[in-house]
N, C-alpha and C positions, 0 to 999 in steps of 0.2 A: 529145792536145794540151790544155793548159790553156787555159780561156777567157781571152782578152784584153778588157779592159774599159778605158774611159777612165781609171778610177781607178788601173789597174796600170801606167801609163806617166805620164810627166811630159806631160800632155796640155793643160795650160793653155796658151793662146796658139797652139796649133797648129791648122793647117787640113788638110783631107783632101778627097778626091773620093768622095763616096757614089755607088755604081754601082747598087745593087739592094737591095731589101728581102725578106726571106723570113720566113715564120711558122715554118718548120721550121728547127732548129738544124742538123740533118744536111745539108739542102740548103744552108745558108749555108755550113757548113763545106766540103762539096764545091767550091762557087764559090771560096772563098779558096784551096784546094789547086789548082784550075785556074788561078787567077791566078798564084799562086806558081810553078807549073810554067812559065808564060810569063815569068817573072823580074820579076814585080811584087811589090813590098812590098804585102801585103794583110792585112786584119784585120777582125774583127767588132766592131761596137758594138751591145750589147743595148740594146733600147728597149721596155720593156713585154713584150708577147707577140712582138715581132718582133726579127730580127737584121738589121742594116744592114751590108752588105759594102762596104768602103772600101778605096782604095788610096791610098799615099803620106801620110806625115805631114811637113808643112813649116811653118816659122815665118811666113812671109810670105804674105799672101793673093794677091799678085801671082805668086809662085812656083806656088801652087796653080792659078791661072788659066793660067799657062803650060802646066802640065802637063795640064789639062783639054784645052786646045787640041791638045796633042799626042796625047793619047788619042783625040780626036774625029777627028783626021786620019788615024788608022790604022783598021785593021779593027775594033778594039774599040769604035771610036765608033759603028759600025752596031749592035752588040750592045747597047750601054749608052747608047741615045739619051738617056734621062732624067738622065744623070750630072750632078751638080752639086757646087759647093764648099760645104762647111760646116765650122764648127768641130768639131774632134775632141771636145771637152767643151762642152756647152751649158749 
């Protein structure tokens, strides 16, 4: 699987939900695969020595807020309690 970075997509103006951060690329890739198996669009954002696991890419911050509320209302909300909205590209 080729690494996906904010530069490899039209990331300007997009928002995402960051779920968790790992130091290990392989662990982050496993998390992305598990999320995709649950039907969620997921991807990594590399940041220095870390890999941020995110879900969804949306144009409007209010759409990201809606998706975060939905995520927190289901079982994933218990797993990713620290999930938050952020720009895909900072």
